DSSP file (Angstrom, degrees, kcal/mol; ACC not computed):
  #  RESIDUE AA STRUCTURE BP1 BP2  ACC     N-H-->O    O-->H-N    N-H-->O    O-->H-N    TCO  KAPPA ALPHA  PHI   PSI    X-CA   Y-CA   Z-CA
    1    1 A M              0   0    0      0, 0.0     0, 0.0     0, 0.0     0, 0.0   0.000 360.0 360.0 360.0 132.7   -0.9  -17.3   -0.9
    2    2 A P    >   -     0   0    0      0, 0.0     3,-1.2     0, 0.0     0, 0.0  -0.265 360.0-120.9 -63.7 152.8   -0.8  -19.9   -3.7
    3    3 A K  T 3  S+     0   0    0      1,-0.2     0, 0.0     3,-0.0     0, 0.0   0.784 108.3  58.6 -67.4 -27.4    2.4  -20.4   -5.5
    4    4 A N  T 3  S+     0   0    0      2,-0.0     2,-0.3     0, 0.0    -1,-0.2   0.526  86.2  95.3 -84.0  -3.6    1.0  -19.6   -8.9
    5    5 A M    <   -     0   0    0     -3,-1.2     2,-0.4     2,-0.0     0, 0.0  -0.682  56.9-165.1 -86.5 139.7   -0.2  -16.1   -7.8
    6    6 A T        -     0   0    0     -2,-0.3     2,-0.4     2,-0.0    -2,-0.0  -0.932  17.6-125.6-121.5 149.2    2.1  -13.1   -8.5
    7    7 A L        -     0   0    0     -2,-0.4     2,-0.5     2,-0.0    -2,-0.0  -0.781  20.3-148.1 -92.7 134.2    1.9   -9.7   -7.1
    8    8 A Q        -     0   0    0     -2,-0.4     2,-0.4     2,-0.0    -2,-0.0  -0.872  10.6-136.6-103.7 135.1    1.8   -6.8   -9.5
    9    9 A S        -     0   0    0     -2,-0.5     3,-0.2     1,-0.1     4,-0.0  -0.729  12.9-167.5 -90.2 135.7    3.4   -3.5   -8.6
   10   10 A D    >   +     0   0    0     -2,-0.4     3,-0.8     1,-0.2    -1,-0.1   0.173  59.0 110.8-100.1  15.0    1.5   -0.3   -9.3
   11   11 A A  T 3  S+     0   0    0      1,-0.3    -1,-0.2     3,-0.0    -2,-0.0   0.879  86.1  31.6 -60.8 -41.1    4.6    1.8   -8.6
   12   12 A G  T 3  S+     0   0    0     -3,-0.2    -1,-0.3     2,-0.1     2,-0.3   0.399  93.7 117.3 -97.8   4.1    5.1    2.9  -12.2
   13   13 A R    <   -     0   0    0     -3,-0.8    95,-0.1     1,-0.1    -3,-0.1  -0.514  66.7-122.7 -77.9 134.3    1.4    2.9  -13.2
   14   14 A S        -     0   0    0     -2,-0.3    -1,-0.1    93,-0.1    -2,-0.1  -0.485  15.9-131.1 -70.3 143.9   -0.1    6.2  -14.2
   15   15 A P  S    S+     0   0    0      0, 0.0     2,-0.4     0, 0.0    -1,-0.1   0.733  90.3  44.9 -70.3 -19.9   -3.1    7.2  -12.1
   16   16 A V  S    S-     0   0    0     88,-0.1    -2,-0.1    65,-0.0    92,-0.1  -0.972  88.8-113.3-129.3 139.6   -5.3    8.0  -15.1
   17   17 A H    >>  -     0   0    0     -2,-0.4     4,-1.7    46,-0.2     3,-0.5  -0.404  27.9-123.1 -66.9 143.2   -5.7    6.0  -18.4
   18   18 A P  H 3> S+     0   0    0      0, 0.0     4,-2.6     0, 0.0     5,-0.2   0.824 109.6  59.8 -59.5 -31.9   -4.3    7.8  -21.5
   19   19 A L  H 3> S+     0   0    0      1,-0.2     4,-1.9     2,-0.2     5,-0.1   0.902 105.8  47.6 -64.2 -39.9   -7.7    7.6  -23.2
   20   20 A G  H <> S+     0   0    0     -3,-0.5     4,-2.1     2,-0.2    -1,-0.2   0.888 112.1  49.9 -66.3 -39.3   -9.3    9.7  -20.4
   21   21 A L  H  X S+     0   0    0     -4,-1.7     4,-2.7     2,-0.2     5,-0.2   0.897 109.2  51.2 -66.5 -40.0   -6.5   12.2  -20.5
   22   22 A M  H  X S+     0   0    0     -4,-2.6     4,-2.6     1,-0.2     5,-0.2   0.893 109.5  51.2 -64.0 -37.8   -6.8   12.6  -24.3
   23   23 A A  H  X S+     0   0    0     -4,-1.9     4,-2.6     2,-0.2     5,-0.2   0.924 112.0  46.1 -63.7 -44.4  -10.5   13.2  -23.9
   24   24 A V  H  X S+     0   0    0     -4,-2.1     4,-2.5     2,-0.2     5,-0.2   0.942 115.7  44.9 -64.7 -48.0   -9.9   15.9  -21.2
   25   25 A L  H  X S+     0   0    0     -4,-2.7     4,-2.5     2,-0.2     5,-0.2   0.914 114.9  48.7 -63.7 -41.8   -7.2   17.6  -23.2
   26   26 A G  H  X S+     0   0    0     -4,-2.6     4,-2.5    -5,-0.2     5,-0.2   0.936 113.3  45.7 -63.8 -47.1   -9.1   17.5  -26.4
   27   27 A L  H  X S+     0   0    0     -4,-2.6     4,-2.5    -5,-0.2     5,-0.2   0.918 114.4  48.9 -62.2 -42.8  -12.3   18.8  -24.9
   28   28 A D  H  X S+     0   0    0     -4,-2.5     4,-2.2    -5,-0.2    -2,-0.2   0.906 113.5  45.5 -66.4 -41.1  -10.5   21.6  -23.1
   29   29 A W  H  X S+     0   0    0     -4,-2.5     4,-1.4    -5,-0.2    -1,-0.2   0.885 113.2  49.6 -71.6 -37.2   -8.5   22.7  -26.2
   30   30 A L  H  X S+     0   0    0     -4,-2.5     4,-1.0    -5,-0.2     3,-0.3   0.946 116.5  41.9 -63.6 -46.4  -11.6   22.6  -28.4
   31   31 A W  H  X S+     0   0    0     -4,-2.5     4,-2.8    -5,-0.2     3,-0.2   0.852 107.6  63.4 -67.7 -33.8  -13.6   24.6  -26.0
   32   32 A G  H  X S+     0   0    0     -4,-2.2     4,-2.5    -5,-0.2     5,-0.2   0.846  96.7  56.4 -61.5 -35.1  -10.6   26.9  -25.4
   33   33 A M  H  X S+     0   0    0     -4,-1.4     4,-1.3    -3,-0.3    -1,-0.2   0.911 113.3  40.5 -63.6 -40.4  -10.6   28.1  -28.9
   34   34 A I  H  X S+     0   0    0     -4,-1.0     4,-2.8    -3,-0.2    -2,-0.2   0.893 113.8  54.9 -71.3 -40.1  -14.2   29.3  -28.5
   35   35 A E  H  X S+     0   0    0     -4,-2.8     4,-1.9     1,-0.2    -2,-0.2   0.884 104.8  52.0 -62.9 -41.2  -13.5   30.6  -25.0
   36   36 A I  H  < S+     0   0    0     -4,-2.5     4,-0.3     1,-0.2    -1,-0.2   0.932 114.7  42.1 -63.5 -45.5  -10.7   32.8  -26.1
   37   37 A G  H >< S+     0   0    0     -4,-1.3     3,-1.1    -5,-0.2    -2,-0.2   0.893 114.5  51.8 -67.0 -39.1  -12.8   34.4  -28.9
   38   38 A G  H >< S+     0   0    0     -4,-2.8     3,-1.7     1,-0.2     7,-0.3   0.771  95.8  68.5 -69.1 -26.2  -15.8   34.7  -26.6
   39   39 A S  T 3< S+     0   0    0     -4,-1.9    -1,-0.2     1,-0.3    -2,-0.2   0.624  89.6  65.9 -70.8  -9.3  -13.9   36.4  -23.8
   40   40 A L  T <  S+     0   0    0     -3,-1.1     2,-0.3    -4,-0.3    -1,-0.3   0.566  98.6  60.5 -85.8  -8.7  -13.6   39.4  -26.1
   41   41 A T  S <> S-     0   0    0     -3,-1.7     4,-1.8    -4,-0.1     5,-0.1  -0.809  82.6-123.9-118.1 159.6  -17.3   40.1  -26.0
   42   42 A G  H  > S+     0   0    0     -2,-0.3     4,-1.6     2,-0.2     5,-0.1   0.910 113.3  48.4 -65.9 -43.6  -19.8   40.9  -23.3
   43   43 A A  H  > S+     0   0    0      1,-0.2     4,-1.9     2,-0.2    -1,-0.2   0.875 109.7  53.8 -65.8 -36.7  -22.1   37.9  -24.2
   44   44 A G  H  > S+     0   0    0     -6,-0.3     4,-1.1     1,-0.2    -1,-0.2   0.887 105.5  52.7 -65.2 -38.6  -19.1   35.6  -24.3
   45   45 A L  H  X S+     0   0    0     -4,-1.8     4,-0.5    -7,-0.3     3,-0.3   0.876 110.4  48.1 -64.5 -37.1  -18.0   36.6  -20.8
   46   46 A V  H  < S+     0   0    0     -4,-1.6     3,-0.4     1,-0.2    -1,-0.2   0.860 112.6  49.2 -69.6 -35.2  -21.5   35.8  -19.5
   47   47 A A  H  X S+     0   0    0     -4,-1.9     4,-2.0     1,-0.2     5,-0.3   0.623  90.4  81.5 -81.0 -13.6  -21.5   32.5  -21.2
   48   48 A I  H  X S+     0   0    0     -4,-1.1     4,-2.7    -3,-0.3     5,-0.2   0.913  88.8  52.1 -62.1 -44.0  -18.1   31.4  -20.0
   49   49 A L  H  X S+     0   0    0     -4,-0.5     4,-2.3    -3,-0.4     5,-0.2   0.962 113.6  39.4 -61.9 -55.3  -19.3   30.1  -16.6
   50   50 A P  H  > S+     0   0    0      0, 0.0     4,-1.9     0, 0.0    -1,-0.2   0.896 119.2  47.9 -64.4 -36.1  -22.1   27.9  -17.7
   51   51 A L  H  X S+     0   0    0     -4,-2.0     4,-2.4     2,-0.2    -2,-0.2   0.873 110.0  52.1 -71.4 -35.4  -20.2   26.5  -20.7
   52   52 A S  H  X S+     0   0    0     -4,-2.7     4,-2.4    -5,-0.3    -1,-0.2   0.908 110.2  49.2 -64.3 -41.3  -17.1   25.9  -18.5
   53   53 A L  H  X S+     0   0    0     -4,-2.3     4,-2.3    -5,-0.2    -2,-0.2   0.890 110.7  50.6 -64.2 -38.4  -19.2   23.9  -16.1
   54   54 A A  H  X S+     0   0    0     -4,-1.9     4,-2.4     2,-0.2    -2,-0.2   0.917 111.2  47.4 -66.0 -43.0  -20.7   21.9  -19.0
   55   55 A I  H  X S+     0   0    0     -4,-2.4     4,-2.6     2,-0.2    -2,-0.2   0.898 111.8  51.5 -64.7 -40.0  -17.2   21.1  -20.4
   56   56 A G  H  X S+     0   0    0     -4,-2.4     4,-2.3     2,-0.2    -2,-0.2   0.907 111.1  47.1 -62.1 -42.3  -16.0   20.1  -16.9
   57   57 A A  H  X S+     0   0    0     -4,-2.3     4,-2.3     2,-0.2    -2,-0.2   0.904 113.1  48.6 -66.6 -41.2  -19.0   17.8  -16.4
   58   58 A L  H  X S+     0   0    0     -4,-2.4     4,-2.2     2,-0.2    -2,-0.2   0.906 112.3  48.5 -65.4 -41.5  -18.5   16.3  -19.9
   59   59 A A  H  X S+     0   0    0     -4,-2.6     4,-2.6     2,-0.2     5,-0.2   0.907 111.3  50.3 -64.5 -41.5  -14.8   15.7  -19.2
   60   60 A A  H  X S+     0   0    0     -4,-2.3     4,-2.7     2,-0.2    -2,-0.2   0.900 109.8  50.9 -63.4 -40.6  -15.6   14.2  -15.8
   61   61 A L  H  X S+     0   0    0     -4,-2.3     4,-2.3     2,-0.2    -2,-0.2   0.918 111.5  47.7 -62.3 -43.8  -18.1   11.8  -17.5
   62   62 A C  H  X S+     0   0    0     -4,-2.2     4,-2.4     2,-0.2    -2,-0.2   0.937 114.2  45.5 -62.7 -47.6  -15.5   10.8  -20.1
   63   63 A V  H  X S+     0   0    0     -4,-2.6     4,-2.8     1,-0.2     5,-0.2   0.918 112.9  50.7 -64.4 -43.4  -12.8   10.2  -17.5
   64   64 A G  H  X S+     0   0    0     -4,-2.7     4,-2.0    -5,-0.2     5,-0.2   0.920 111.6  47.3 -60.7 -44.5  -15.1    8.3  -15.2
   65   65 A A  H  X S+     0   0    0     -4,-2.3     4,-2.7    -5,-0.2     5,-0.5   0.918 114.3  46.7 -63.9 -44.0  -16.3    6.0  -18.0
   66   66 A V  H  X>S+     0   0    0     -4,-2.4     5,-2.4     1,-0.2     4,-2.1   0.914 112.0  50.8 -64.7 -42.6  -12.8    5.3  -19.2
   67   67 A Q  H  <5S+     0   0    0     -4,-2.8     6,-3.2     3,-0.2     5,-0.3   0.878 118.2  37.5 -66.1 -36.8  -11.5    4.6  -15.7
   68   68 A V  H  <5S+     0   0    0     -4,-2.0    -2,-0.2     4,-0.2     4,-0.2   0.948 128.3  29.6 -78.2 -49.8  -14.3    2.2  -14.9
   69   69 A W  H  <5S+     0   0    0     -4,-2.7    -3,-0.2    -5,-0.2    -2,-0.2   0.775 133.9  24.1 -88.8 -27.3  -14.7    0.4  -18.2
   70   70 A V  T  <5S+     0   0    0     -4,-2.1    -3,-0.2    -5,-0.5    -4,-0.1   0.847 129.8  35.4-103.4 -49.7  -11.2    0.5  -19.7
   71   71 A A  S   <S-     0   0    0     -5,-2.4    -3,-0.2   -54,-0.0    -4,-0.2   0.711  98.0-130.1 -81.1 -19.9   -8.8    0.9  -16.8
   72   72 A G        +     0   0    0     -6,-0.4    -4,-0.2    -5,-0.3    -3,-0.1   0.751  46.8 160.5  79.2  24.0  -10.8   -1.3  -14.5
   73   73 A D        -     0   0    0     -6,-3.2    -1,-0.2    -7,-0.1    -2,-0.0  -0.360  47.5-100.5 -73.0 157.8  -10.9    1.1  -11.5
   74   74 A K     >  -     0   0    0      1,-0.1     4,-2.7    -2,-0.1     5,-0.2  -0.469  37.9-109.7 -70.1 152.3  -13.5    0.8   -8.7
   75   75 A P  H  > S+     0   0    0      0, 0.0     4,-2.3     0, 0.0     5,-0.1   0.860 117.2  51.0 -56.3 -38.7  -16.4    3.3   -9.1
   76   76 A G  H  > S+     0   0    0      2,-0.2     4,-1.9     1,-0.2     5,-0.1   0.908 112.4  45.6 -66.0 -41.5  -15.3    5.4   -6.1
   77   77 A T  H  > S+     0   0    0      2,-0.2     4,-2.1     1,-0.2     5,-0.2   0.917 113.4  49.9 -65.7 -43.9  -11.7    5.7   -7.4
   78   78 A A  H  X S+     0   0    0     -4,-2.7     4,-2.6     1,-0.2    -2,-0.2   0.881 108.6  53.4 -62.6 -38.2  -12.9    6.5  -10.9
   79   79 A L  H  X S+     0   0    0     -4,-2.3     4,-2.7    -5,-0.2    -1,-0.2   0.900 107.8  50.3 -64.5 -40.6  -15.3    9.2   -9.5
   80   80 A A  H  X S+     0   0    0     -4,-1.9     4,-2.1     2,-0.2    -2,-0.2   0.927 113.8  44.4 -63.1 -44.9  -12.4   10.9   -7.6
   81   81 A K  H  X S+     0   0    0     -4,-2.1     4,-2.4     2,-0.2     5,-0.3   0.895 113.5  51.5 -66.1 -39.7  -10.2   11.0  -10.7
   82   82 A A  H  X S+     0   0    0     -4,-2.6     4,-2.5    -5,-0.2    -2,-0.2   0.915 110.3  48.2 -64.2 -43.2  -13.2   12.1  -12.8
   83   83 A C  H  X S+     0   0    0     -4,-2.7     4,-2.3     2,-0.2    -1,-0.2   0.913 111.7  49.9 -64.4 -42.1  -14.0   15.0  -10.4
   84   84 A A  H  X S+     0   0    0     -4,-2.1     4,-1.7     1,-0.2    -2,-0.2   0.940 116.7  39.5 -63.3 -47.5  -10.3   16.1  -10.3
   85   85 A L  H  X S+     0   0    0     -4,-2.4     4,-2.3     2,-0.2    -1,-0.2   0.826 113.0  56.4 -74.7 -29.6   -9.9   16.2  -14.1
   86   86 A G  H  X S+     0   0    0     -4,-2.5     4,-1.7    -5,-0.3    -1,-0.2   0.900 106.8  50.1 -64.1 -40.3  -13.4   17.6  -14.6
   87   87 A L  H  X S+     0   0    0     -4,-2.3     4,-0.9     2,-0.2    -2,-0.2   0.902 109.9  50.7 -63.7 -40.5  -12.5   20.5  -12.3
   88   88 A L  H >< S+     0   0    0     -4,-1.7     3,-0.7     1,-0.2     9,-0.4   0.923 111.0  48.1 -61.9 -43.4   -9.3   21.1  -14.3
   89   89 A A  H 3< S+     0   0    0     -4,-2.3    -1,-0.2     1,-0.2    -2,-0.2   0.814 107.0  57.8 -67.6 -28.9  -11.2   21.1  -17.6
   90   90 A A  H 3< S+     0   0    0     -4,-1.7    -1,-0.2    -5,-0.2    -2,-0.2   0.682  82.4 102.9 -76.7 -17.2  -13.8   23.5  -16.1
   91   91 A L  S << S-     0   0    0     -4,-0.9     6,-0.1    -3,-0.7     2,-0.0  -0.421  87.9 -98.6 -65.0 139.6  -11.2   26.2  -15.3
   92   92 A P  S    S+     0   0    0      0, 0.0     4,-0.3     0, 0.0     3,-0.2  -0.336  89.6   9.2 -61.9 139.4  -11.2   29.0  -17.8
   93   93 A F  S    S-     0   0    0      1,-0.2     4,-0.3     2,-0.1     3,-0.3   0.251  89.8 -91.3  68.6 164.1   -8.5   28.7  -20.5
   94   94 A Q  S  > S+     0   0    0      1,-0.2     4,-2.3     2,-0.1     5,-0.3   0.375  92.7  99.8 -92.1   3.3   -6.3   25.7  -21.1
   95   95 A V  H  > S+     0   0    0     -3,-0.2     4,-2.4     1,-0.2    -1,-0.2   0.929  85.6  41.4 -62.3 -50.8   -3.3   26.5  -19.0
   96   96 A A  H  > S+     0   0    0     -3,-0.3     4,-1.8    -4,-0.3     5,-0.3   0.913 115.9  49.1 -66.3 -43.1   -4.1   24.3  -15.9
   97   97 A T  H  > S+     0   0    0     -9,-0.4     4,-3.2    -4,-0.3     5,-0.4   0.904 114.2  45.7 -65.1 -40.7   -5.3   21.3  -17.9
   98   98 A T  H  X S+     0   0    0     -4,-2.3     4,-1.7     1,-0.2    -1,-0.2   0.906 110.8  53.1 -68.6 -40.8   -2.3   21.3  -20.2
   99   99 A A  H  < S+     0   0    0     -4,-2.4    -1,-0.2    -5,-0.3    -2,-0.2   0.837 124.2  26.6 -65.0 -32.9    0.1   21.8  -17.3
  100  100 A V  H  X S+     0   0    0     -4,-1.8     4,-1.4    -5,-0.2    -2,-0.2   0.846 123.5  48.7 -95.1 -42.8   -1.3   18.7  -15.5
  101  101 A G  H  X S+     0   0    0     -4,-3.2     4,-2.5    -5,-0.3    -3,-0.2   0.869 104.4  56.2 -71.0 -39.2   -2.7   16.7  -18.3
  102  102 A A  H  X S+     0   0    0     -4,-1.7     4,-2.4    -5,-0.4     5,-0.2   0.939 109.5  44.2 -64.5 -48.5    0.3   16.6  -20.7
  103  103 A P  H  > S+     0   0    0      0, 0.0     4,-2.5     0, 0.0    -1,-0.2   0.905 115.1  50.1 -63.0 -37.6    2.8   15.2  -18.2
  104  104 A L  H  X S+     0   0    0     -4,-1.4     4,-2.8     2,-0.2     5,-0.2   0.897 110.2  50.6 -64.1 -38.9    0.3   12.6  -17.1
  105  105 A L  H  X S+     0   0    0     -4,-2.5     4,-2.5     2,-0.2    -1,-0.2   0.904 111.0  47.9 -65.9 -41.3   -0.4   11.7  -20.7
  106  106 A V  H  X S+     0   0    0     -4,-2.4     4,-2.4     2,-0.2     5,-0.2   0.933 113.3  48.9 -63.0 -45.3    3.3   11.2  -21.4
  107  107 A W  H  X S+     0   0    0     -4,-2.5     4,-1.9     1,-0.2    -2,-0.2   0.941 116.1  41.2 -59.7 -50.2    3.7    9.2  -18.2
  108  108 A S  H  X S+     0   0    0     -4,-2.8     4,-2.3     1,-0.2    -1,-0.2   0.855 113.7  53.8 -70.4 -33.6    0.7    6.9  -19.0
  109  109 A G  H  X S+     0   0    0     -4,-2.5     4,-2.2    -5,-0.2    -1,-0.2   0.906 108.6  48.4 -66.6 -41.2    1.6    6.7  -22.7
  110  110 A I  H  X S+     0   0    0     -4,-2.4     4,-2.3     2,-0.2    -2,-0.2   0.910 111.5  51.0 -63.9 -41.7    5.2    5.5  -21.9
  111  111 A R  H  X S+     0   0    0     -4,-1.9     4,-2.0    -5,-0.2    -2,-0.2   0.924 111.7  46.6 -61.9 -45.2    3.8    2.9  -19.5
  112  112 A H  H  X S+     0   0    0     -4,-2.3     4,-2.1     1,-0.2    -1,-0.2   0.860 111.0  52.2 -68.2 -35.0    1.3    1.6  -22.1
  113  113 A L  H  X S+     0   0    0     -4,-2.2     4,-1.9     2,-0.2    -1,-0.2   0.902 109.1  50.3 -66.3 -39.9    4.0    1.5  -24.8
  114  114 A R  H  X S+     0   0    0     -4,-2.3     4,-1.5     1,-0.2    -2,-0.2   0.904 111.6  48.2 -63.7 -40.6    6.3   -0.5  -22.5
  115  115 A Q  H  < S+     0   0    0     -4,-2.0    -2,-0.2     1,-0.2    -1,-0.2   0.873 110.9  50.6 -67.5 -36.9    3.5   -3.0  -21.7
  116  116 A A  H  < S+     0   0    0     -4,-2.1    -1,-0.2     1,-0.2    -2,-0.2   0.853 111.0  48.8 -69.7 -34.2    2.7   -3.4  -25.4
  117  117 A R  H  <        0   0    0     -4,-1.9    -1,-0.2     1,-0.2    -2,-0.2   0.810 360.0 360.0 -74.8 -30.0    6.3   -4.1  -26.3
  118  118 A A     <        0   0    0     -4,-1.5    -1,-0.2    -5,-0.2    -2,-0.2   0.468 360.0 360.0 -75.5 360.0    6.7   -6.7  -23.5
């Protein structure tokens, strides 16, 4: 290994870029407001499944794009992260996405703030 090369540790690095997490949380919370009201009607209950799948696909697309173009992940890695967060966003109501997304967002945000300050 050449002397001028340094090894970077990924030990403290968040697995998902904060921009992708903000997109997932934002989409899920926006859709959640409609979903809660819609779940009170018969038509809303029928529409929850296709709309949840659409929100999940849109969230996965956002995360995948951010991971490839902003975070610099390989396409396969970005696809895995996109599918995982897309599935979370597709779950009815915001509980799962908030429980997983908020701590990840705090973790990645702290990491990015430390890098910006250094």
